[in-house]
Residue frames relative to the residue before (quaternion, step in Angstrom):
aa qw qx qy qz dx dy dz
M 1.0000 0.0000 0.0000 0.0000 0.00 0.00 0.00
P 0.1527 -0.8171 0.5479 0.0942 3.65 -0.03 1.16
W 0.4683 -0.6936 0.4796 0.2640 3.57 -0.88 0.99
T 0.5958 0.5948 -0.3615 0.4007 3.58 1.15 -0.53
D 0.6457 0.5125 -0.3230 0.4648 3.60 1.22 -0.31
G 0.6867 -0.4158 0.2835 0.5246 3.57 1.30 -0.05
F 0.0523 -0.7926 0.6075 0.0041 3.55 -1.22 0.42
I 0.3994 -0.6700 0.5622 0.2747 3.56 -1.36 0.03
A 0.1443 -0.7728 0.6141 0.0695 3.57 -0.84 1.01
V 0.0873 -0.8059 0.5855 0.0102 3.56 -0.92 0.95
D 0.1885 -0.7231 0.6570 0.0997 3.53 -0.90 1.05
W 0.0110 -0.8508 0.5202 -0.0741 3.56 0.09 1.37
G 0.0779 -0.8498 0.5212 -0.0124 3.51 -0.15 1.34
T 0.7606 -0.3757 0.2774 0.4509 3.53 -1.32 -0.24
T 0.8223 0.2066 -0.0804 0.5241 3.58 0.86 -0.94
N 0.7872 0.2025 -0.1113 0.5718 3.61 1.18 -0.42
R 0.1333 -0.7457 0.6347 0.1528 3.52 -1.35 0.15
R 0.1460 -0.7619 0.6279 0.0617 3.53 -1.14 0.80
A 0.0643 -0.8195 0.5692 -0.0207 3.56 -0.63 1.16
Y 0.0949 -0.8054 0.5851 -0.0087 3.55 -0.97 0.96
R 0.2596 -0.7183 0.6207 0.1774 3.57 -1.00 0.85
I 0.0866 -0.8199 0.5657 -0.0187 3.56 -0.58 1.22
D 0.3513 -0.7595 0.5083 0.2035 3.59 -0.81 0.97
R 0.7511 -0.4230 0.2684 0.4300 3.57 -1.31 0.07
D 0.6855 0.4603 -0.2788 0.4904 3.59 1.23 -0.40
G 0.5864 -0.6104 0.3582 0.3940 3.60 1.27 0.10
A 0.5169 0.6367 -0.4199 0.3887 3.60 1.27 0.17
C 0.4206 -0.6905 0.5296 0.2564 3.58 -1.09 0.75
L 0.2454 -0.7968 0.5421 0.1048 3.57 -0.65 1.17
S 0.7790 -0.1163 0.1002 0.6079 3.59 1.07 -0.73
S 0.0444 -0.8046 0.5921 -0.0089 3.56 -1.21 0.43
F 0.0374 -0.7701 0.6304 0.0903 3.53 -1.36 0.10
V 0.1973 -0.7304 0.6413 0.1274 3.51 -1.35 0.42
D 0.1007 0.7905 -0.6021 0.0498 3.58 -0.98 0.81
G 0.6215 -0.5891 0.3981 0.3289 3.55 -1.33 0.08
R 0.4652 0.6897 -0.4441 0.3327 3.59 1.19 0.36
G 0.0514 0.7997 -0.5883 0.1081 3.54 0.52 1.23
V 0.7252 -0.4688 0.2720 0.4246 3.57 -1.24 0.31
L 0.6409 0.5407 -0.3476 0.4197 3.62 1.04 -0.61
S 0.6836 0.4618 -0.2893 0.4855 3.59 1.22 -0.33
V 0.6545 0.4795 -0.3001 0.5016 3.59 1.30 0.01
G 0.4048 -0.7190 0.5123 0.2383 3.58 -0.73 1.03
T 0.6600 -0.5424 0.3459 0.3880 3.55 -1.19 0.55
D 0.7327 0.3795 -0.2274 0.5171 3.61 1.15 -0.56
E 0.6116 0.5848 -0.3290 0.4191 3.59 1.28 0.21
F 0.4721 0.7107 -0.4375 0.2842 3.62 1.21 -0.15
A 0.6165 0.5399 -0.3619 0.4443 3.61 0.97 -0.71
A 0.6655 0.4859 -0.2993 0.4810 3.58 0.97 -0.83
A 0.6363 0.5277 -0.3246 0.4596 3.58 1.06 -0.79
A 0.6385 0.5018 -0.3179 0.4893 3.58 1.08 -0.72
G 0.6206 0.5370 -0.3300 0.4666 3.57 1.08 -0.72
D 0.6182 0.5418 -0.3338 0.4613 3.57 1.09 -0.71
I 0.6285 0.5270 -0.3353 0.4636 3.57 1.02 -0.79
R 0.6749 0.4839 -0.2959 0.4719 3.58 0.89 -0.90
A 0.6217 0.5428 -0.3489 0.4440 3.59 1.02 -0.71
R 0.7140 0.4507 -0.2466 0.4757 3.57 1.09 -0.72
L 0.8152 0.2713 -0.1181 0.4979 3.60 1.03 -0.76
G 0.6922 -0.4703 0.2841 0.4680 3.61 1.21 -0.17
D 0.5121 -0.6429 0.4814 0.3045 3.55 -1.21 0.55
L 0.2854 0.7630 -0.5014 0.2916 3.52 0.35 1.35
P 0.6394 -0.4958 0.3907 0.4390 3.61 -1.21 0.23
L 0.2863 -0.7639 0.5621 0.1360 3.55 -1.15 0.74
L 0.0841 -0.7518 0.6528 0.0390 3.55 -0.95 0.99
L 0.0952 -0.8355 0.5408 -0.0189 3.55 -0.36 1.32
A 0.0265 -0.7988 0.6008 -0.0155 3.58 -0.91 0.95
G 0.6698 0.5127 -0.3668 0.3925 3.55 -1.26 0.37
M 0.8313 -0.2745 0.1815 0.4479 3.53 -1.27 -0.51
V 0.4633 0.6608 -0.4537 0.3780 3.59 1.25 -0.05
G 0.7094 0.4209 -0.2576 0.5032 3.59 1.22 -0.40
S 0.5083 0.6515 -0.4127 0.3832 3.58 1.28 0.26
T 0.7018 -0.4295 0.3409 0.4547 3.56 -1.30 -0.07
R 0.6757 0.4581 -0.2893 0.5000 3.60 1.24 -0.34
G 0.6328 0.5820 -0.3137 0.4030 3.57 1.28 -0.15
W 0.8021 -0.2754 0.2234 0.4805 3.53 -1.29 -0.54
V 0.7500 -0.1326 0.1405 0.6326 3.55 0.72 -1.18
E 0.4470 -0.6909 0.4864 0.2936 3.58 -0.92 0.80
A 0.1837 -0.7552 0.6234 0.0858 3.53 -0.83 1.10
P 0.4130 -0.7487 0.4473 0.2623 3.63 -0.33 1.17
Y 0.5423 -0.6287 0.4573 0.3185 3.54 -1.11 0.77
V 0.3247 -0.6990 0.6032 0.2054 3.52 -1.22 0.68
P 0.3908 -0.7380 0.4887 0.2526 3.64 -0.67 0.98
C 0.4169 -0.6882 0.5394 0.2484 3.54 -1.16 0.70
P 0.4923 -0.1225 -0.8603 -0.0501 1.52 -2.29 1.04
A 0.0250 -0.8104 0.5839 -0.0416 3.57 -1.02 0.84
G 0.1291 -0.7834 0.6056 0.0531 3.51 -1.18 0.75
L 0.7894 -0.3218 0.2278 0.4707 3.53 -1.32 -0.18
D 0.6463 0.5316 -0.3307 0.4363 3.60 0.93 -0.81
D 0.6400 0.5210 -0.3282 0.4597 3.59 1.06 -0.71
L 0.6308 0.5213 -0.3345 0.4674 3.59 1.05 -0.71
I 0.6269 0.5340 -0.3379 0.4557 3.58 0.98 -0.81
R 0.6800 0.4811 -0.2928 0.4695 3.59 0.89 -0.92
G 0.7273 0.4466 -0.2394 0.4629 3.59 1.12 -0.65
L 0.3553 0.7474 -0.4984 0.2585 3.60 1.23 0.09
C 0.2529 -0.7472 0.5994 0.1356 3.56 -1.01 0.91
W 0.2070 -0.8225 0.5221 0.0894 3.57 -0.39 1.24
I 0.2687 -0.7491 0.5903 0.1345 3.56 -0.70 1.13
E 0.7579 0.0416 0.0093 0.6510 3.53 1.07 -0.92
P 0.4392 -0.7383 0.4266 0.2829 3.62 -0.25 1.19
G 0.8428 0.1551 -0.1510 0.4928 3.52 -0.83 1.07
A 0.7769 0.3772 -0.1709 0.4744 3.58 1.20 -0.32
I 0.7977 0.0717 -0.0345 0.5977 3.63 1.02 -0.70
A 0.0560 0.8080 -0.5799 0.0875 3.57 -0.60 1.17
I 0.2444 -0.7371 0.6118 0.1504 3.55 -1.17 0.72
V 0.3864 -0.7200 0.5335 0.2185 3.56 -0.88 1.02
P 0.4019 -0.7164 0.5057 0.2637 3.63 -0.83 0.88
G 0.4603 -0.6390 0.5310 0.3127 3.54 -1.28 0.38
L 0.4514 -0.6588 0.5247 0.2947 3.55 -1.34 -0.13
S 0.1402 -0.7991 0.5813 0.0623 3.56 -1.17 0.56
I 0.1652 -0.7221 0.6624 0.1117 3.49 -1.41 0.47
K 0.1498 0.7841 -0.5940 0.0992 3.58 -0.87 0.88
D 0.2213 0.7277 -0.6315 0.1506 3.53 -0.82 1.10
E 0.7753 -0.3629 0.2209 0.4674 3.60 -1.23 -0.14
D 0.7896 0.3389 -0.1565 0.4870 3.59 1.03 -0.75
H 0.8093 0.2397 -0.0533 0.5336 3.58 1.16 -0.43
A 0.0433 0.7579 -0.6504 0.0272 3.54 -1.05 0.87
D 0.1338 0.7944 -0.5774 0.1327 3.58 -0.86 0.93
V 0.1095 -0.7839 0.6085 0.0566 3.57 -1.24 0.48
M 0.0436 -0.7660 0.6378 0.0680 3.55 -1.32 0.37
R 0.0368 -0.7628 0.6445 0.0364 3.53 -1.25 0.58
G 0.7811 0.2917 -0.2487 0.4929 3.56 -0.75 1.08
E 0.6696 0.5024 -0.3050 0.4541 3.57 0.88 -0.90
E 0.5974 0.5983 -0.3696 0.3855 3.58 1.06 -0.69
V 0.6170 0.5386 -0.3545 0.4511 3.61 1.06 -0.65
Q 0.6665 0.4906 -0.3006 0.4740 3.58 0.95 -0.86
L 0.6703 0.5150 -0.3086 0.4362 3.58 0.86 -0.93
L 0.7237 0.4179 -0.2530 0.4875 3.59 0.79 -0.99
G 0.5917 0.5498 -0.3647 0.4634 3.58 1.17 -0.48
A 0.6403 0.5183 -0.3219 0.4667 3.56 1.01 -0.80
I 0.6337 0.5096 -0.3291 0.4800 3.59 1.08 -0.68
E 0.6921 0.5000 -0.2896 0.4326 3.59 0.77 -1.06
S 0.7332 0.4003 -0.2288 0.4999 3.60 1.06 -0.69
A 0.4660 -0.7145 0.4060 0.3278 3.58 1.34 0.20
M 0.3096 0.7275 -0.5418 0.2853 3.58 1.08 0.68
I 0.7716 0.1272 -0.0687 0.6195 3.55 1.18 -0.67
P 0.5485 -0.6322 0.4251 0.3447 3.61 -1.10 0.54
K 0.6496 -0.5515 0.3641 0.3759 3.55 -1.26 0.34
R 0.7472 0.1978 -0.1643 0.6129 3.57 1.31 -0.17
C 0.3180 0.7453 -0.5227 0.2650 3.58 -0.47 1.16
F 0.3774 -0.6797 0.5715 0.2625 3.54 -1.38 -0.02
V 0.0918 -0.8373 0.5380 -0.0331 3.55 -0.64 1.19
G 0.1759 -0.7238 0.6545 0.1297 3.51 -1.19 0.72
H 0.1047 -0.7933 0.5981 0.0446 3.59 -0.96 0.84
P 0.1622 -0.8304 0.5263 0.0851 3.61 0.23 1.26
G 0.2776 0.7279 -0.5926 0.2046 3.52 -1.15 0.73
T 0.7794 -0.2459 0.2159 0.5342 3.56 -1.18 -0.46
H 0.7638 0.0811 -0.0333 0.6394 3.55 1.07 -0.87
N 0.2590 -0.8009 0.5211 0.1414 3.57 -0.10 1.27
K 0.1958 -0.7658 0.6035 0.1048 3.56 -1.12 0.78
W 0.1526 -0.7214 0.6664 0.1106 3.54 -1.10 0.83
V 0.0510 -0.8550 0.5103 -0.0780 3.54 -0.47 1.27
R 0.2227 -0.7307 0.6288 0.1455 3.54 -1.06 0.85
I 0.1448 -0.7681 0.6209 0.0600 3.54 -0.83 1.07
S 0.0574 0.7934 -0.6019 0.0711 3.57 -0.84 0.99
D 0.8450 -0.0312 -0.0165 0.5337 3.58 -0.78 1.05
R 0.6967 -0.5128 0.2461 0.4372 3.56 0.93 1.09
R 0.6536 0.4805 -0.3142 0.4931 3.60 1.21 0.38
V 0.4788 -0.6107 0.5349 0.3342 3.54 -1.23 0.50
A 0.1877 -0.8299 0.5209 0.0686 3.55 -0.39 1.27
D 0.7886 -0.0909 0.1210 0.5960 3.58 0.97 -0.86
F 0.0523 0.8023 -0.5946 0.0115 3.58 -1.17 0.46
R 0.1630 -0.7622 0.6204 0.0872 3.53 -1.31 0.41
T 0.2621 -0.7800 0.5543 0.1255 3.58 -0.90 0.98
V 0.0882 -0.7650 0.6369 0.0360 3.54 -1.09 0.85
M 0.3636 -0.7851 0.4693 0.1766 3.60 -0.68 1.12
T 0.1342 0.8548 -0.4937 0.0869 3.58 1.02 0.77
G 0.6892 0.4888 -0.2938 0.4470 3.59 0.78 -0.98
E 0.6658 0.4897 -0.3022 0.4750 3.56 0.94 -0.85
M 0.6242 0.5406 -0.3391 0.4508 3.59 1.01 -0.76
F 0.6720 0.4925 -0.2979 0.4659 3.57 0.89 -0.93
A 0.6567 0.5099 -0.3085 0.4621 3.59 0.94 -0.88
T 0.6488 0.5172 -0.3153 0.4605 3.59 1.01 -0.79
L 0.6514 0.5100 -0.3122 0.4670 3.57 0.97 -0.85
R 0.6507 0.5205 -0.3163 0.4535 3.59 1.08 -0.67
R 0.7363 0.4211 -0.2297 0.4772 3.58 1.11 -0.63
H 0.8170 0.1997 -0.0542 0.5383 3.58 1.01 -0.76
G 0.7677 0.4153 -0.2712 0.4057 3.55 -1.26 0.40
I 0.7389 -0.4807 0.2791 0.3807 3.51 -1.35 0.15
L 0.6564 0.5021 -0.3292 0.4568 3.62 1.18 -0.26
A 0.4474 0.7453 -0.4355 0.2339 3.59 1.20 -0.42
D 0.7193 0.4495 -0.2731 0.4538 3.60 0.83 -0.91
M 0.6581 0.4922 -0.3118 0.4769 3.60 1.27 -0.12
L 0.7082 0.4751 -0.2448 0.4612 3.59 1.24 -0.26
A 0.3619 0.7644 -0.4689 0.2545 3.58 1.16 0.51
D 0.6191 0.5729 -0.3503 0.4072 3.60 1.11 -0.58
P 0.5730 -0.5961 0.4260 0.3672 3.61 -1.14 0.54
V 0.4968 -0.6276 0.5098 0.3152 3.53 -1.24 0.55
V 0.0758 -0.8015 0.5932 -0.0076 3.56 -0.79 1.09
P 0.3817 -0.7070 0.5341 0.2629 3.63 -0.80 0.90
G 0.3691 0.7081 -0.5108 0.3186 3.56 -0.35 1.24
D 0.8253 -0.2574 0.1601 0.4764 3.55 -1.25 -0.38
A 0.6697 0.4976 -0.3174 0.4508 3.60 0.88 -0.88
F 0.6350 0.5139 -0.3247 0.4766 3.59 0.97 -0.82
D 0.6694 0.5133 -0.3022 0.4439 3.58 0.88 -0.95
E 0.6403 0.5201 -0.3330 0.4567 3.58 0.96 -0.81
G 0.6619 0.4951 -0.3038 0.4738 3.57 0.95 -0.87
A 0.6525 0.5239 -0.3183 0.4456 3.58 0.94 -0.89
R 0.6380 0.5230 -0.3356 0.4547 3.60 0.94 -0.80
R 0.6583 0.4975 -0.3138 0.4697 3.57 0.95 -0.83
G 0.6474 0.5136 -0.3199 0.4635 3.57 0.98 -0.80
L 0.6589 0.5149 -0.2993 0.4595 3.57 0.98 -0.85
Q 0.6564 0.5204 -0.3014 0.4555 3.56 1.14 -0.66
G 0.4866 -0.6874 0.4197 0.3386 3.58 1.27 -0.07
K 0.2300 0.7815 -0.5439 0.2012 3.58 1.11 0.62
L 0.5690 -0.5936 0.4395 0.3615 3.57 -1.11 0.65
L 0.3988 -0.7759 0.4339 0.2251 3.58 -0.28 1.29
T 0.6761 0.5062 -0.3224 0.4274 3.58 0.81 -0.91
A 0.6511 0.4873 -0.3126 0.4908 3.59 1.08 -0.68
E 0.6562 0.5127 -0.3123 0.4572 3.59 0.94 -0.88
L 0.6387 0.5314 -0.3334 0.4456 3.59 1.01 -0.76
F 0.6658 0.4807 -0.3210 0.4718 3.60 0.91 -0.80
S 0.6174 0.5695 -0.3538 0.4115 3.58 1.03 -0.73
V 0.5388 0.6109 -0.4077 0.4126 3.60 1.18 -0.46
R 0.6563 0.4973 -0.3136 0.4728 3.59 0.91 -0.88
A 0.6671 0.5055 -0.3102 0.4508 3.56 0.87 -0.92
R 0.6526 0.5255 -0.3197 0.4424 3.58 0.94 -0.85
V 0.6578 0.4964 -0.3105 0.4737 3.57 0.95 -0.85
L 0.6814 0.4971 -0.2964 0.4480 3.59 0.86 -0.93
L 0.7433 0.4004 -0.2165 0.4902 3.59 1.05 -0.76
G 0.5744 -0.6638 0.3428 0.3346 3.54 1.29 0.18
S 0.5503 0.6207 -0.4104 0.3788 3.63 1.19 0.18
M 0.7449 0.2337 -0.1982 0.5926 3.60 1.31 0.03
N 0.4448 -0.6691 0.5328 0.2656 3.54 -0.97 0.90
R 0.5235 -0.6523 0.4428 0.3231 3.61 -0.81 0.96
A 0.6569 0.5327 -0.3176 0.4287 3.59 0.97 -0.81
S 0.6693 0.4975 -0.2936 0.4673 3.59 1.23 -0.40
A 0.4855 0.7194 -0.4164 0.2710 3.58 1.23 -0.40
S 0.6692 0.4991 -0.3247 0.4446 3.62 0.86 -0.87
S 0.6533 0.5014 -0.3227 0.4665 3.60 0.98 -0.76
F 0.6391 0.5207 -0.3266 0.4623 3.59 1.01 -0.80
V 0.6812 0.4840 -0.2968 0.4622 3.60 0.85 -0.95
S 0.6237 0.5223 -0.3396 0.4720 3.59 0.99 -0.78
G 0.6615 0.5052 -0.3036 0.4637 3.57 0.93 -0.88
L 0.6302 0.5450 -0.3255 0.4470 3.57 1.00 -0.87
L 0.7062 0.4561 -0.2647 0.4724 3.59 0.84 -0.99
I 0.6761 0.4781 -0.3017 0.4724 3.59 0.91 -0.87
G 0.6158 0.5457 -0.3477 0.4496 3.58 1.04 -0.71
A 0.6567 0.4895 -0.3062 0.4851 3.58 0.96 -0.86
D 0.6232 0.5405 -0.3209 0.4653 3.58 1.07 -0.80
V 0.6726 0.4819 -0.2928 0.4792 3.58 0.86 -0.96
G 0.5787 0.5794 -0.3708 0.4380 3.59 1.12 -0.59
V 0.6160 0.5234 -0.3359 0.4836 3.58 1.08 -0.72
G 0.6611 0.5183 -0.2991 0.4525 3.54 0.97 -0.92
L 0.6545 0.5194 -0.3164 0.4492 3.57 0.95 -0.85
E 0.6298 0.5263 -0.3341 0.4634 3.58 1.09 -0.64
M 0.7068 0.4582 -0.2557 0.4745 3.59 1.10 -0.73
A 0.5961 0.6360 -0.3631 0.3291 3.57 1.07 -0.78
S 0.1077 -0.7816 0.6117 0.0579 3.53 -1.04 0.88
Q 0.6357 0.4859 -0.3247 0.5043 3.58 1.32 -0.13
A 0.5638 -0.6204 0.4382 0.3243 3.57 -1.28 0.38
E 0.7412 0.3161 -0.1924 0.5601 3.57 1.30 -0.11
M 0.2497 -0.7306 0.6172 0.1516 3.54 -1.15 0.74
I 0.1674 -0.7679 0.6117 0.0899 3.58 -0.90 0.97
L 0.1640 -0.8002 0.5749 0.0484 3.56 -0.83 1.05
V 0.0821 -0.8011 0.5928 -0.0083 3.57 -0.65 1.19
G 0.5328 0.6344 -0.4447 0.3405 3.58 -0.78 0.95
D 0.7695 -0.2914 0.2727 0.4986 3.52 -1.29 -0.54
P 0.5050 -0.6861 0.4240 0.3075 3.62 -0.70 0.99
D 0.6092 0.5600 -0.3647 0.4270 3.61 1.06 -0.61
L 0.6986 0.4279 -0.2605 0.5109 3.58 1.16 -0.59
T 0.6649 0.5197 -0.3323 0.4212 3.59 0.83 -0.90
R 0.6292 0.5360 -0.3604 0.4323 3.62 1.01 -0.63
L 0.6346 0.5126 -0.3348 0.4716 3.60 1.10 -0.63
Y 0.6557 0.4946 -0.3077 0.4803 3.58 0.99 -0.81
K 0.6211 0.5346 -0.3405 0.4609 3.58 1.03 -0.75
R 0.6473 0.5213 -0.3132 0.4595 3.57 0.99 -0.84
A 0.6731 0.4811 -0.2943 0.4783 3.58 0.94 -0.89
A 0.6298 0.5338 -0.3373 0.4523 3.58 1.00 -0.77
A 0.6326 0.5264 -0.3303 0.4621 3.59 1.01 -0.78
L 0.6380 0.5136 -0.3263 0.4719 3.58 1.03 -0.75
G 0.6926 0.4465 -0.2618 0.5024 3.57 1.20 -0.55
G 0.5859 -0.6314 0.3458 0.3721 3.57 1.28 0.19
M 0.6163 0.5423 -0.3472 0.4534 3.60 1.25 0.27
P 0.3336 -0.7303 0.5528 0.2232 3.63 -0.66 1.01
A 0.0545 -0.8001 0.5974 0.0008 3.56 -1.07 0.76
R 0.1236 -0.7597 0.6279 0.1153 3.53 -1.24 0.47
E 0.4077 -0.7478 0.4943 0.1738 3.52 -1.19 0.71
I 0.1131 -0.7488 0.6507 0.0558 3.54 -1.20 0.77
D 0.4526 -0.6963 0.4855 0.2732 3.59 -0.84 0.97
G 0.4482 -0.7352 0.4462 0.2439 3.58 -0.67 1.12
E 0.6309 0.5352 -0.3466 0.4422 3.59 1.00 -0.70
A 0.6461 0.5076 -0.3184 0.4728 3.58 0.96 -0.85
A 0.6498 0.5105 -0.3163 0.4661 3.59 1.01 -0.79
F 0.6362 0.5242 -0.3335 0.4575 3.60 0.99 -0.79
L 0.6622 0.5028 -0.3121 0.4598 3.59 0.88 -0.90
A 0.6428 0.5131 -0.3217 0.4691 3.59 1.01 -0.77
G 0.6624 0.5071 -0.3032 0.4606 3.57 0.98 -0.84
A 0.6507 0.5124 -0.3154 0.4632 3.56 0.96 -0.87
A 0.6567 0.5097 -0.3115 0.4603 3.59 0.95 -0.87
A 0.6531 0.5121 -0.3125 0.4621 3.59 0.99 -0.81
L 0.6442 0.5117 -0.3168 0.4719 3.58 1.01 -0.78
A 0.6717 0.5009 -0.3045 0.4530 3.59 0.85 -0.98
K 0.6425 0.5352 -0.3213 0.4445 3.58 1.00 -0.81
A 0.7265 0.4452 -0.2332 0.4687 3.58 1.08 -0.75
I 0.4788 0.6636 -0.4529 0.3539 3.61 1.24 -0.13
P 0.4829 -0.6981 0.4416 0.2906 3.61 -0.68 1.07
């Protein structure tokens, strides 16, 4: 199965998977998204799940990224230590079927004061570099379930920090005393901005979160605004972490446009201009660059 004839790239996460058939020129010919994330696939079912992808998109080589290479996935692909670039990912590929099925390794940071890991984001980040969506030296935010703040230096991921903002918001929506107040959609507006300003100011999050319930009960906050305020509060605190790390005059946000626009809004409130890059386009660019470099 020569990679030069085309391949299938899969962003295989915890709860979802996104698969793309990519031609020899790096263009996406077809794709699908479903709910077969790694947690829904048994340890002895990954080969069949990969066969399902090929049945839907073609009998082509598979390049798998994300949580499929974690301890919960098909086979653990060991982390590559940072600083790391595209060449390091190629050397770290974990081959399930030589020449035909490969898992992209994640990246890691470990020193006396800091330990961190990522899986999946590295393909988007390095893809954005290879396709000149972002410069070879910049500061990037990657919003998602676990947002990443990333320093890029000389076309390599030099350092990063993870913030569990998305997971925190999702947990608050499902469990605890705020759950029944957070059912409304998040809207970028006054309530979001107020929350973001408080988050940026370093307000004590646990106290601010409880105050949301009190405000709604006492009539000083509209219940329909609570989800936007809480989202703003968490994202504002998250962006505050990014502002402390940033060494460039611009913040680049890579990911789902629905999330990057909220982070861009919070960054503006913090005095930092930001621009957005579509995460899917970055992933496709990264996958194409990796496939092209496979020996």
